[in-house]
C-alpha atoms as a printed R data frame, in Angstrom:
    type eleno elety resid chain resno       x        y       z
1   ATOM     1    CA   MET     A     1 -65.855 -152.944 -32.457
2   ATOM     2    CA   LEU     A     2 -62.449 -154.387 -33.162
3   ATOM     3    CA   ILE     A     3 -61.794 -151.838 -35.886
4   ATOM     4    CA   HIS     A     4 -63.068 -149.023 -33.610
5   ATOM     5    CA   LEU     A     5 -60.631 -150.123 -30.816
6   ATOM     6    CA   PHE     A     6 -57.808 -150.346 -33.344
7   ATOM     7    CA   ILE     A     7 -58.397 -146.897 -34.652
8   ATOM     8    CA   LYS     A     8 -58.619 -145.506 -31.068
9   ATOM     9    CA   TRP     A     9 -55.433 -147.352 -30.095
10  ATOM    10    CA   PHE     A    10 -53.570 -146.225 -33.267
11  ATOM    11    CA   PHE     A    11 -54.652 -142.569 -32.770
12  ATOM    12    CA   ILE     A    12 -53.597 -142.575 -29.087
13  ATOM    13    CA   LEU     A    13 -50.263 -144.227 -29.926
14  ATOM    14    CA   ILE     A    14 -49.513 -141.562 -32.541
15  ATOM    15    CA   ILE     A    15 -50.498 -138.748 -30.271
16  ATOM    16    CA   CYS     A    16 -48.369 -140.035 -27.395
17  ATOM    17    CA   HIS     A    17 -45.498 -140.745 -29.725
18  ATOM    18    CA   ILE     A    18 -45.641 -137.152 -31.086
19  ATOM    19    CA   VAL     A    19 -45.738 -135.643 -27.634
20  ATOM    20    CA   ASN     A    20 -42.891 -137.781 -26.360
21  ATOM    21    CA   SER     A    21 -40.644 -137.524 -29.411
22  ATOM    22    CA   THR     A    22 -40.807 -133.708 -29.529
23  ATOM    23    CA   SER     A    23 -40.534 -132.959 -25.801
24  ATOM    24    CA   PHE     A    24 -36.894 -132.945 -24.797
25  ATOM    25    CA   CYS     A    25 -34.922 -130.397 -22.984
26  ATOM    26    CA   GLY     A    26 -31.404 -131.691 -22.682
27  ATOM    27    CA   SER     A    27 -31.534 -135.392 -21.835
28  ATOM    28    CA   PRO     A    28 -34.799 -135.788 -19.841
29  ATOM    29    CA   PRO     A    29 -37.934 -136.565 -21.954
30  ATOM    30    CA   LEU     A    30 -40.779 -134.240 -21.187
31  ATOM    31    CA   VAL     A    31 -44.464 -134.678 -21.714
32  ATOM    32    CA   LYS     A    32 -46.185 -131.345 -22.210
33  ATOM    33    CA   LEU     A    33 -49.712 -132.609 -22.594
34  ATOM    34    CA   GLU     A    34 -51.849 -135.201 -20.809
35  ATOM    35    CA   CYS     A    35 -51.493 -138.553 -22.521
36  ATOM    36    CA   TYR     A    36 -53.519 -141.849 -22.495
37  ATOM    37    CA   GLN     A    37 -52.621 -145.312 -23.567
38  ATOM    38    CA   LEU     A    38 -54.874 -148.239 -24.352
39  ATOM    39    CA   LYS     A    39 -54.238 -151.229 -22.092
40  ATOM    40    CA   ASN     A    40 -56.576 -154.272 -21.848
41  ATOM    41    CA   ASN     A    41 -59.181 -152.448 -23.949
42  ATOM    42    CA   ARG     A    42 -59.288 -149.558 -21.471
43  ATOM    43    CA   LEU     A    43 -57.649 -146.083 -21.545
44  ATOM    44    CA   HIS     A    44 -55.178 -145.386 -18.892
45  ATOM    45    CA   ARG     A    45 -53.683 -142.011 -18.258
46  ATOM    46    CA   SER     A    46 -49.907 -142.240 -18.652
47  ATOM    47    CA   TYR     A    47 -49.102 -138.603 -17.834
48  ATOM    48    CA   ARG     A    48 -51.185 -135.958 -16.110
49  ATOM    49    CA   ASN     A    49 -51.411 -132.366 -17.029
50  ATOM    50    CA   GLY     A    50 -49.196 -130.318 -14.847
51  ATOM    51    CA   SER     A    51 -49.857 -126.909 -13.284
52  ATOM    52    CA   GLY     A    52 -47.656 -125.229 -15.970
53  ATOM    53    CA   ILE     A    53 -44.875 -122.700 -15.542
54  ATOM    54    CA   PRO     A    54 -45.909 -119.479 -13.642
55  ATOM    55    CA   SER     A    55 -45.941 -116.248 -15.808
56  ATOM    56    CA   ASP     A    56 -42.837 -114.958 -13.994
57  ATOM    57    CA   GLY     A    57 -41.270 -118.438 -13.608
58  ATOM    58    CA   TYR     A    58 -38.402 -120.413 -15.158
59  ATOM    59    CA   VAL     A    59 -37.623 -124.191 -15.087
60  ATOM    60    CA   LEU     A    60 -33.994 -125.266 -15.350
61  ATOM    61    CA   PHE     A    61 -33.011 -128.913 -15.773
62  ATOM    62    CA   VAL     A    62 -29.512 -129.822 -14.666
63  ATOM    63    CA   ASP     A    63 -27.986 -133.107 -15.732
64  ATOM    64    CA   ALA     A    64 -24.518 -134.709 -15.634
65  ATOM    65    CA   ILE     A    65 -24.189 -137.081 -18.620
66  ATOM    66    CA   ASN     A    66 -21.224 -137.868 -20.799
67  ATOM    67    CA   THR     A    67 -22.187 -136.896 -24.360
68  ATOM    68    CA   ILE     A    68 -20.319 -136.351 -27.654
69  ATOM    69    CA   THR     A    69 -19.989 -132.654 -26.663
70  ATOM    70    CA   CYS     A    70 -18.317 -133.677 -23.354
71  ATOM    71    CA   TYR     A    71 -15.918 -136.054 -25.122
72  ATOM    72    CA   GLY     A    72 -14.807 -132.995 -27.209
73  ATOM    73    CA   GLY     A    73 -13.528 -131.401 -24.040
74  ATOM    74    CA   ALA     A    74 -16.470 -129.245 -22.974
75  ATOM    75    CA   ALA     A    75 -16.919 -128.637 -19.242
76  ATOM    76    CA   ALA     A    76 -20.613 -128.003 -19.700
77  ATOM    77    CA   TYR     A    77 -23.153 -126.754 -22.151
78  ATOM    78    CA   ALA     A    78 -26.687 -125.273 -21.995
79  ATOM    79    CA   SER     A    79 -29.612 -123.864 -23.916
80  ATOM    80    CA   SER     A    80 -33.108 -122.579 -23.540
81  ATOM    81    CA   CYS     A    81 -35.792 -124.944 -24.842
82  ATOM    82    CA   LEU     A    82 -39.042 -123.115 -24.667
83  ATOM    83    CA   MET     A    83 -40.081 -119.422 -24.839
84  ATOM    84    CA   ASP     A    84 -43.231 -117.784 -23.588
85  ATOM    85    CA   GLU     A    85 -45.721 -117.441 -26.481
86  ATOM    86    CA   GLU     A    86 -46.563 -113.815 -25.729
87  ATOM    87    CA   THR     A    87 -43.152 -112.352 -24.724
88  ATOM    88    CA   ASP     A    88 -40.570 -114.716 -26.173
89  ATOM    89    CA   ARG     A    89 -38.977 -114.877 -22.746
90  ATOM    90    CA   PRO     A    90 -37.090 -118.198 -22.194
91  ATOM    91    CA   ILE     A    91 -39.117 -120.143 -19.646
92  ATOM    92    CA   LEU     A    92 -37.485 -123.588 -19.894
93  ATOM    93    CA   GLY     A    93 -33.825 -124.550 -20.218
94  ATOM    94    CA   PHE     A    94 -31.128 -127.121 -19.406
95  ATOM    95    CA   ILE     A    95 -27.505 -127.387 -18.351
96  ATOM    96    CA   ASN     A    96 -25.436 -130.518 -18.852
97  ATOM    97    CA   VAL     A    97 -22.345 -130.674 -16.668
98  ATOM    98    CA   CYS     A    98 -19.749 -133.075 -18.227
99  ATOM    99    CA   PRO     A    99 -18.708 -135.500 -15.551
100 ATOM   100    CA   GLY     A   100 -14.925 -135.386 -14.903
101 ATOM   101    CA   ASN     A   101 -14.392 -132.216 -16.939
102 ATOM   102    CA   MET     A   102 -14.944 -129.769 -14.064
103 ATOM   103    CA   GLY     A   103 -12.478 -129.476 -11.161
104 ATOM   104    CA   VAL     A   104 -13.508 -129.497  -7.473
105 ATOM   105    CA   HIS     A   105 -10.271 -128.236  -5.912
106 ATOM   106    CA   TYR     A   106  -8.759 -124.699  -5.922
107 ATOM   107    CA   PRO     A   107  -8.292 -123.006  -8.318
108 ATOM   108    CA   GLU     A   108 -10.319 -125.300 -10.640
109 ATOM   109    CA   ASP     A   109 -13.327 -125.135  -8.322
110 ATOM   110    CA   ARG     A   110 -13.682 -121.392  -8.757
111 ATOM   111    CA   ILE     A   111 -13.517 -121.827 -12.560
112 ATOM   112    CA   SER     A   112 -16.188 -124.580 -12.275
113 ATOM   113    CA   ILE     A   113 -18.483 -122.123 -10.471
114 ATOM   114    CA   GLY     A   114 -17.896 -119.617 -13.257
115 ATOM   115    CA   VAL     A   115 -18.665 -122.193 -15.910
116 ATOM   116    CA   PHE     A   116 -21.978 -122.953 -14.205
117 ATOM   117    CA   LEU     A   117 -22.877 -119.311 -14.017
118 ATOM   118    CA   HIS     A   118 -21.910 -118.948 -17.646
119 ATOM   119    CA   GLU     A   119 -24.172 -121.711 -18.710
120 ATOM   120    CA   ILE     A   120 -27.018 -120.322 -16.726
121 ATOM   121    CA   GLY     A   121 -26.558 -117.190 -18.745
122 ATOM   122    CA   HIS     A   122 -27.058 -119.142 -22.009
123 ATOM   123    CA   ALA     A   123 -30.026 -120.954 -20.573
124 ATOM   124    CA   LEU     A   124 -31.654 -117.588 -19.728
125 ATOM   125    CA   GLY     A   125 -31.255 -116.313 -23.240
126 ATOM   126    CA   PHE     A   126 -27.670 -115.119 -23.857
127 ATOM   127    CA   SER     A   127 -27.435 -117.011 -27.144
128 ATOM   128    CA   SER     A   128 -27.353 -115.982 -30.778
129 ATOM   129    CA   TYR     A   129 -30.584 -117.867 -31.293
130 ATOM   130    CA   ASN     A   130 -32.460 -115.664 -28.789
131 ATOM   131    CA   PHE     A   131 -31.033 -112.292 -29.869
132 ATOM   132    CA   ALA     A   132 -33.692 -111.854 -32.659
133 ATOM   133    CA   PHE     A   133 -36.451 -112.406 -30.070
134 ATOM   134    CA   MET     A   134 -35.447 -109.466 -27.770
135 ATOM   135    CA   ARG     A   135 -38.104 -106.901 -26.912
136 ATOM   136    CA   PHE     A   136 -38.311 -103.171 -26.330
137 ATOM   137    CA   PRO     A   137 -39.131 -102.052 -22.750
138 ATOM   138    CA   ASN     A   138 -42.803 -101.608 -23.855
139 ATOM   139    CA   GLY     A   139 -42.903 -105.291 -24.880
140 ATOM   140    CA   THR     A   140 -42.965 -104.885 -28.665
141 ATOM   141    CA   PRO     A   141 -40.390 -106.989 -30.691
142 ATOM   142    CA   ARG     A   142 -37.178 -105.305 -31.547
143 ATOM   143    CA   THR     A   143 -36.956 -107.425 -34.778
144 ATOM   144    CA   PRO     A   144 -39.934 -107.470 -37.219
145 ATOM   145    CA   ARG     A   145 -42.022 -110.634 -37.263
146 ATOM   146    CA   ASP     A   146 -43.600 -112.665 -39.994
147 ATOM   147    CA   GLU     A   147 -47.151 -114.092 -40.009
148 ATOM   148    CA   THR     A   148 -46.051 -116.881 -37.694
149 ATOM   149    CA   ARG     A   149 -44.751 -114.402 -35.172
150 ATOM   150    CA   LYS     A   150 -41.144 -115.526 -35.709
151 ATOM   151    CA   PRO     A   151 -38.413 -113.106 -36.637
152 ATOM   152    CA   LYS     A   152 -38.822 -112.110 -40.278
153 ATOM   153    CA   TYR     A   153 -35.333 -112.685 -41.740
154 ATOM   154    CA   ARG     A   154 -32.778 -115.521 -41.750
155 ATOM   155    CA   ASP     A   155 -29.210 -115.819 -43.005
156 ATOM   156    CA   LYS     A   156 -28.136 -118.464 -45.478
157 ATOM   157    CA   TYR     A   157 -27.632 -120.935 -42.713
158 ATOM   158    CA   GLY     A   158 -31.223 -120.502 -41.410
159 ATOM   159    CA   HIS     A   159 -30.236 -118.407 -38.345
160 ATOM   160    CA   TYR     A   160 -32.606 -115.604 -37.377
161 ATOM   161    CA   ILE     A   161 -31.206 -112.189 -38.060
162 ATOM   162    CA   PRO     A   162 -31.638 -109.513 -35.310
163 ATOM   163    CA   SER     A   163 -32.702 -106.028 -36.331
164 ATOM   164    CA   ILE     A   164 -30.024 -103.347 -36.647
165 ATOM   165    CA   ASN     A   165 -31.576 -101.651 -33.601
166 ATOM   166    CA   THR     A   166 -30.194 -104.635 -31.617
167 ATOM   167    CA   ILE     A   167 -27.053 -105.860 -33.388
168 ATOM   168    CA   GLN     A   168 -25.163 -104.128 -36.123
169 ATOM   169    CA   LYS     A   169 -22.227 -105.189 -38.346
170 ATOM   170    CA   ILE     A   170 -19.422 -102.685 -37.712
171 ATOM   171    CA   THR     A   171 -16.409 -102.370 -40.013
172 ATOM   172    CA   ARG     A   172 -13.225 -101.160 -38.406
173 ATOM   173    CA   ARG     A   173  -9.754 -100.372 -39.734
174 ATOM   174    CA   TRP     A   174  -7.522 -103.124 -38.365
175 ATOM   175    CA   ARG     A   175  -3.791 -103.563 -37.905
176 ATOM   176    CA   SER     A   176  -1.894 -106.854 -37.713
177 ATOM   177    CA   ALA     A   177   1.648 -108.035 -38.363
178 ATOM   178    CA   ALA     A   178   0.721 -108.503 -41.883
179 ATOM   179    CA   GLY     A   179  -0.420 -104.842 -42.345
180 ATOM   180    CA   TRP     A   180  -3.637 -102.913 -42.484
181 ATOM   181    CA   PHE     A   181  -7.031 -104.270 -43.493
182 ATOM   182    CA   THR     A   182 -10.637 -103.864 -42.653
183 ATOM   183    CA   LYS     A   183 -12.415 -106.154 -40.236
184 ATOM   184    CA   ASP     A   184 -16.122 -106.720 -39.564
185 ATOM   185    CA   PHE     A   185 -17.623 -107.096 -36.092
186 ATOM   186    CA   TYR     A   186 -21.141 -107.868 -35.011
187 ATOM   187    CA   ALA     A   187 -21.955 -105.869 -31.941
188 ATOM   188    CA   PHE     A   188 -24.828 -105.093 -29.581
189 ATOM   189    CA   VAL     A   189 -26.044 -101.485 -29.956
190 ATOM   190    CA   THR     A   190 -28.966 -101.581 -27.453
191 ATOM   191    CA   PRO     A   191 -28.916  -98.671 -25.075
192 ATOM   192    CA   LYS     A   192 -28.217 -100.275 -21.700
193 ATOM   193    CA   ILE     A   193 -25.454 -102.542 -23.057
194 ATOM   194    CA   LEU     A   194 -23.767  -99.792 -25.069
195 ATOM   195    CA   ASN     A   195 -23.924  -97.336 -22.190
196 ATOM   196    CA   ALA     A   196 -22.401  -99.955 -19.730
197 ATOM   197    CA   ALA     A   197 -19.588 -100.769 -22.260
198 ATOM   198    CA   LYS     A   198 -18.843  -97.082 -22.792
199 ATOM   199    CA   LYS     A   199 -18.452  -96.438 -19.141
200 ATOM   200    CA   HIS     A   200 -16.371  -99.529 -18.504
201 ATOM   201    CA   PHE     A   201 -13.802  -98.795 -21.225
202 ATOM   202    CA   ASN     A   202 -14.066  -94.997 -20.872
203 ATOM   203    CA   CYS     A   203 -14.860  -94.638 -24.517
204 ATOM   204    CA   GLU     A   204 -17.721  -92.331 -25.411
205 ATOM   205    CA   GLN     A   205 -17.179  -93.009 -29.194
206 ATOM   206    CA   LEU     A   206 -17.607  -96.804 -28.775
207 ATOM   207    CA   ASP     A   207 -19.932  -98.037 -31.548
208 ATOM   208    CA   GLY     A   208 -20.974 -101.322 -30.111
209 ATOM   209    CA   ALA     A   209 -20.294 -104.101 -27.665
210 ATOM   210    CA   ASP     A   210 -18.532 -106.741 -29.758
211 ATOM   211    CA   LEU     A   211 -19.533 -110.352 -29.975
212 ATOM   212    CA   GLU     A   212 -17.169 -113.219 -30.827
213 ATOM   213    CA   ASN     A   213 -16.828 -113.858 -34.504
214 ATOM   214    CA   GLN     A   214 -14.856 -117.104 -34.630
215 ATOM   215    CA   TYR     A   215 -15.308 -119.449 -37.537
216 ATOM   216    CA   GLN     A   216 -16.883 -122.066 -35.399
217 ATOM   217    CA   THR     A   217 -19.545 -119.764 -34.054
218 ATOM   218    CA   GLY     A   218 -20.697 -117.996 -37.241
219 ATOM   219    CA   PRO     A   219 -20.781 -114.252 -37.735
220 ATOM   220    CA   ILE     A   220 -22.908 -113.630 -34.620
221 ATOM   221    CA   GLY     A   221 -21.594 -115.510 -31.655
222 ATOM   222    CA   SER     A   222 -23.050 -116.413 -28.352
223 ATOM   223    CA   HIS     A   223 -20.161 -114.834 -26.297
224 ATOM   224    CA   TRP     A   224 -18.571 -111.488 -25.874
225 ATOM   225    CA   GLU     A   225 -15.410 -110.872 -27.926
226 ATOM   226    CA   GLY     A   226 -12.425 -112.347 -25.987
227 ATOM   227    CA   ARG     A   227 -10.004 -109.652 -27.043
228 ATOM   228    CA   THR     A   228 -11.929 -106.968 -25.206
229 ATOM   229    CA   TYR     A   229 -14.133 -108.970 -22.819
230 ATOM   230    CA   SER     A   230 -11.704 -111.472 -21.370
231 ATOM   231    CA   SER     A   231 -12.658 -112.485 -17.796
232 ATOM   232    CA   GLU     A   232 -16.241 -111.382 -18.335
233 ATOM   233    CA   ILE     A   233 -18.597 -114.160 -17.375
234 ATOM   234    CA   MET     A   234 -20.124 -114.418 -20.942
235 ATOM   235    CA   ALA     A   235 -16.763 -114.526 -22.713
236 ATOM   236    CA   GLY     A   236 -16.041 -117.781 -24.464
237 ATOM   237    CA   ARG     A   237 -13.405 -118.865 -22.028
238 ATOM   238    CA   ILE     A   238 -13.923 -118.665 -18.226
239 ATOM   239    CA   GLN     A   239 -11.098 -117.221 -16.255
240 ATOM   240    CA   ILE     A   240 -10.334 -117.661 -12.529
241 ATOM   241    CA   ASP     A   241 -10.971 -113.934 -12.043
242 ATOM   242    CA   TYR     A   242 -14.341 -114.049 -13.864
243 ATOM   243    CA   SER     A   243 -16.833 -111.180 -13.324
244 ATOM   244    CA   VAL     A   244 -20.573 -110.913 -13.768
245 ATOM   245    CA   SER     A   245 -20.276 -107.350 -15.036
246 ATOM   246    CA   ARG     A   246 -22.820 -104.640 -15.628
247 ATOM   247    CA   VAL     A   247 -22.405 -105.174 -19.409
248 ATOM   248    CA   THR     A   248 -23.893 -108.725 -19.141
249 ATOM   249    CA   LEU     A   249 -26.550 -107.651 -16.693
250 ATOM   250    CA   SER     A   250 -27.459 -104.903 -19.193
251 ATOM   251    CA   PHE     A   251 -28.072 -107.489 -21.819
252 ATOM   252    CA   PHE     A   252 -30.702 -109.096 -19.612
253 ATOM   253    CA   GLU     A   253 -32.422 -105.762 -19.133
254 ATOM   254    CA   ASP     A   254 -32.237 -104.888 -22.746
255 ATOM   255    CA   SER     A   255 -33.685 -108.256 -23.736
256 ATOM   256    CA   GLY     A   256 -36.986 -106.956 -22.420
257 ATOM   257    CA   TRP     A   257 -37.521 -110.174 -20.369
258 ATOM   258    CA   TYR     A   258 -35.922 -109.371 -17.056
259 ATOM   259    CA   THR     A   259 -35.703 -106.774 -14.233
260 ATOM   260    CA   VAL     A   260 -32.072 -106.361 -13.178
261 ATOM   261    CA   ASP     A   261 -30.538 -105.634  -9.769
262 ATOM   262    CA   TYR     A   262 -27.328 -103.935 -10.714
263 ATOM   263    CA   SER     A   263 -26.076 -103.999  -7.071
264 ATOM   264    CA   LYS     A   264 -25.222 -107.634  -7.794
265 ATOM   265    CA   ALA     A   265 -22.715 -106.687 -10.532
266 ATOM   266    CA   MET     A   266 -19.163 -107.753  -9.787
267 ATOM   267    CA   LYS     A   267 -16.076 -105.586 -10.152
268 ATOM   268    CA   TRP     A   268 -14.581 -106.168 -13.583
269 ATOM   269    CA   GLU     A   269 -10.956 -105.116 -14.075
270 ATOM   270    CA   TYR     A   270 -10.095 -106.271 -17.535
271 ATOM   271    CA   GLY     A   271  -9.944 -103.302 -19.931
272 ATOM   272    CA   ARG     A   272 -11.363 -100.974 -17.326
273 ATOM   273    CA   GLN     A   273 -10.886  -97.278 -18.310
274 ATOM   274    CA   LEU     A   274  -8.316  -98.149 -21.008
275 ATOM   275    CA   GLY     A   275 -10.117  -96.023 -23.532
276 ATOM   276    CA   CYS     A   276 -11.066  -96.299 -27.246
277 ATOM   277    CA   ASP     A   277  -7.610  -97.402 -28.351
278 ATOM   278    CA   PHE     A   278  -8.170 -100.577 -26.363
279 ATOM   279    CA   SER     A   279 -11.870 -101.182 -27.102
280 ATOM   280    CA   MET     A   280 -11.861 -100.354 -30.775
281 ATOM   281    CA   LYS     A   281  -8.406 -101.301 -32.087
282 ATOM   282    CA   SER     A   282  -6.285 -104.497 -32.519
283 ATOM   283    CA   CYS     A   283  -3.987 -105.664 -29.819
284 ATOM   284    CA   LEU     A   284  -0.998 -104.861 -32.014
285 ATOM   285    CA   ASP     A   285  -2.192 -101.391 -32.741
286 ATOM   286    CA   TYR     A   286  -3.025 -100.743 -29.003
287 ATOM   287    CA   ALA     A   287   0.451 -102.087 -27.913
288 ATOM   288    CA   GLN     A   288   2.331  -99.842 -30.362
289 ATOM   289    CA   ILE     A   289   0.209  -96.766 -29.343
290 ATOM   290    CA   ARG     A   290   1.081  -97.419 -25.723
291 ATOM   291    CA   ARG     A   291   4.758  -97.807 -26.489
292 ATOM   292    CA   GLN     A   292   4.796  -94.409 -28.127
293 ATOM   293    CA   GLN     A   293   3.126  -92.701 -25.152
């Protein structure tokens, strides 16, 4: 009897430990399964099974804890934590707001609102990790899957690689103060995003909507390229005149996970109607072209 109780206690302890140790979304510990513990030779339920997340639902945890990331100067950070098993749509995410790093008085308060909207975008799936999980409108994966239903290919760092029907590497002739060279960009080429970017910049020849490619973020970043998308809500730095543009809303439609109300798009002035010279060439090249006009 004693051995039987010990085995039962040890098994339950291990199960509860596994559930607790793997169920975190930001800082709060989560228990995804009903769990029992042995107390006074009797089983007691520690956590009940919940009702689950609705098929069209999303759960967002918001916290305000000083972390190492906060000490590095971040105003906030976010991520998705769990995706729907059938569609890959993010269904659980978190935002951590760094206490003391976000202003509450004008103009900082407007930037703080922009930061919060920006982080919601990441939690909903605007992140390099999620790009390889995007879906066609009919629900099929844009990127081929392996036998585990995960994206088939990874780079040398272990990051999932999206299919070329989603993101492509584009090489452009580039001009700087040091001279001419070629520069690689990773850019979205999905239909809604590309069409929205072409219309905004007034550039029918635009070959992709560029993502940031800074050293810290890797070749495929989680923000729009700041040179051409400054003041857009999903650029890397939030401006006081931020805009939730049709380009970002188009990402959410092209993801295959969301239905988008484009009437909610904000007016976005940066780069508007400046043509292909602005959207496809370097700042130096664009400035010299304008001076010659």
